[in-house]
N, C-alpha and C positions, 0 to 999 in steps of 0.2 A: 504494500500500500504506500503510495507516495507521501512524503512528509509534507504537512501543511505548514506554510510559513505564517509567522505572526502578522505579516502584512495582509494576509487573506481575511483577518478578523478586523483589523483597524486600518482605516485609510491613513496614509502617511506620505510625506513629500518624497520625491525620488531619492534613493540612497546616494549620499555624497554631496547633498546640498540642502539648504533650508530656504525659507522664504526670504531670508536676509542674504542668501547667496554664498554663505560661508561653508567650507567643507566640514563634514562631521563623520564620526565613526558609524559603521553599520549598526542599525538599531538592534536591540536584543531580540532574540527569537522567543517564540511563545514558550518553548520548553525551558529556556533560561529564566523567564519570569516565573513559571510554575515552580521551578527548583528553588528560587529565592523565597517564594511563599512557604514552601515546605520546610526550608531551613530555619524559619522563625521558630524559636522554642515555644511550645504550647504553654498556656497558663498552668502552673503546677496544680496538682490535684488538691493539695491542702488549701491553696488560695480559692479554688472553685468552691470547696466545702465551706470555707469561712465566709465567702461572699454570700452563699445561700443563707447562712445564719445572720449575717450583718444586714441583709435586706429584709429580714423577717421582722415585722413590727413587734412581735412578741418574742424576740430573741432572748435566749437564756444566757445571761452574762457568764454563768459558770461554764457553759459549753464553749462560749467564745474564749474565755480564759484558758481552758484546756487546749483548744486548738492553737491559739497563739503561743502558749507556753511550750508547745511541742516543737516549735521552730525557734532556735536560739537567735538567729538573725532578726526575725520578725519581732521577737520579744525585746531585743535591744532597741530597735527602731521605735516601737510603741513607747517604751519608757523614756527614751531620749526626747521624743516629741512632747510627751506629757510634762517633762521637766524643762522645756524650752522657755526662754524669756517671754514668748508670745502669750503664754498662759499665766505668767506671773504668780507661780505657786510659792507660798512662804515656806512650805515643808517639802522636802524631796520625796518623790513618789518612787517606791522601790518594788511594788508588786503590780502584776498585770491587771488584776481586778480593779484596783483603785485607779489605774491609768485609764481603763475603759470608762469608768464612771466620770473621770475628769474630762476626757476628750469628747465623750458622747459616741454613740454607736455609729452615727453617720460619718463623723471624722475618722474613726478607726476603719470603717469600710473604705473610705477614700485612700487611706494610707496603705491598706492591704492591697488594693488594686494597683496603686502606684508602685508598690514593691514588686508586684508581679511583672510589671512592664519596664522597670528601671534598667535592668541589664540590657535588654534589646535596644532601648532608646538611647543609652549612653555609650555603648561600646561597639555599635555596628558601623561606625564611620561618621563622616561629617556630611550634613545636608547643606548645599549652597545657600547663602544668604542667612543662615542661622549661625549664632555664636557657638562657641565651644559648649557642648552639653545643652545647646539651645533647644533641640527638638524635645528633650524631656521637660525642660522648664516651660517651654511654650505649651506643651500638651497638658502639663500639670496646672498651669495658670488657666488654660482654657476650661478644664474641668471645674476648678474652683469658681471661676467667673460665671460659668453656665449655672452652677448650683445657686449662686447668688441671684441670678435672674429668675430663679424659681419663686421669688417673692412677687413677681408680676402676675396679675390675675390669670391670663391664659396659660401660664406655665405652672401654676400651683399644683395641679394633679400629677405633674411630671417631675417634681422636685428631686426625688431620689434617683431618677435615671439620668438627670441632666449632667451630673458630674461625669458619669461613664461616657456619655455622648461626647462631651468636650474633651475628655482625656484621650479618647480613641479616634477622634475625627481625622487625625493625620497619620493613622497607623500605616496607611499605604506607603508613606515615605520610607518606612523601614524596609519594605520590599525593594524599593528603588535605590537604596543607599549605595550599593556597590556600583550600580550603573551611573549614579551621580559622580562617584569618584573617578570612574573610567573616562568620563566625559567632562571633567572639571573645567577644562579650557573652554569648551563650547558653552557651558552654563555661565561661566564668568563673563564670557564674551557677549552674552545676551544683555549685559548691563542693566539688569533688572534688580530693584530692591526686593521685589517679591518674586518668589519662584512660582510662576503661574502654571495652571494646568495646560494652557496653550503652549507654553515653552516646553513643558515636559512631553506633550504629545508630539511636538515637532522634532525633538531630539531623541526621544526614546520610543515613540509610537504608542505610549500609554501614559496616563497621568496618575497621580497619587489617589484620586478618587476611585478610579476603576481598580487599581491595585488594592485599595482598602476593602473594596467589596470582595475581592478574592480572599483576603485575610479573614473577613467576617465569616465567609462560608467555611474556610479551613478550620477556624477555631470553634465554629459552631456558636457564634455570638447570637444573641437574641435578634429577631427580625426587626425589632423597633430601632435598632442601630443602623440599619442599612441606609436610610435616607440621610441621617446626620453625617455618616462616613462618606457616602458616595455623591451627595447632592448639595453640600453646604456652599458651593460656589454658584449655584443656580439662583435664578430670580424667584421670588415668592409665588407668582402666578403659575409657575410650572409645577408646583407641589400640590399634592392632595391635602385635604384637611388633616388627616391623621399624621402625615409626614411633616406638615408645616411647622408646628410649634417647636419641637426639639431642634429641627434643622435651622430654623430662623434664629434660635438662641445661639447655636454654634456659629452661624454666619455673623451675627452681631458681635459676638465676643472675638471672633477672628479679626474682623475689621478694627475693633477697639485695640486689641493687642498689637496689630501691625502698625496702626497709627502711632502707638506709643513706642514702637520699635523694641518691644520687650522680647528678650532672648534672640533678637535678630542683629544683623550687622549694620542695619540702617532702618529708618522708619519708612513705612509704606502705607498701604491701606487706602481706602476710599471713603472720605467723610460723607460724601453724598449717598453712597450705598448704606453706610451706617444709619444715616437719617431715615432712609427709605425703609430699611428693615425695622428700625425702631417704630416707625409709624404703623407698620403692619402688625407689630406686637402690641399696639395701642399705647405707646409711650413715646418718649423723645430721646434723642442722643444724649442730651444733658442729664436726663433721669438715669439712663444706663450708666453714664460716667459716675454719677453719684452713688449708685448701687455698688459699683465695682471699686470705689475708692478704697485704697489701702490693701488691695489684693496682694501686693508684693510681700507684705509681712506674713500673710497666710501661706504663700508659696515658700517663703524662706523657712517657715516652721517645719514644713514637710521635707524640703531639700536638706535641712539641717539634720534630720533624722537619718540621712544616708551618708553624712560626712564621716 
């Protein structure tokens, strides 16, 4: 049976040129993309078990303590975060149960998931336009900021899943990491502050949104995450009602963080798009900025747990 090339699936410019007329390497084949997806380490079984408990509104703290205590690395991170200056505790916390009570189930849930993704996001290479370790800090900030937007009326029912949607929205970039590195000259030559899906498709034949959808299927992530991962760069009218709210939250946060230049090598983003997305969410860009004020300290409290 003849081998089907990746170009049969995705339209791409002729090999050897781009719309800007510069030479480029041959685009990766479909099997190379598939291999990159499979090489991503799956979420550890312990983390999946803990997440099931942490997302349970009637979670048993004793069961959570047992699960976290069985992992020395996770225990260290939870205790370190509970004793961070962000929480201003007068007495040192030395046991997991008290740490869970101090941080709250939602915060521990976020830390557990961040721990599961930290290794892939920090050691797989560098993403163009992101600072060192920037992809992890950007993803973590996105999760934290999306969770904060859960205070907005349309997003209240989704508050618990918004952190996950924000944290994972750029997971497709992990698949493309090695291809970014191989084509670093071409990406830097694009002279873009923001690594856009258009540039990715032009140079790689695939963008991080589509690659993220492949990870979602490979990891067996909930279907509710498909749109936030694969469609957060689309306009609101293109989304169905069920897809709209979490995806718009991710889109708003992405623009906000890019405008701030957080974890990037320069500021980018589109203030007009932020205003449009905010209006669709029934708010304003100014209110979003107010809700997200001080997010850096919350990011630092979690990043500090990994130091």
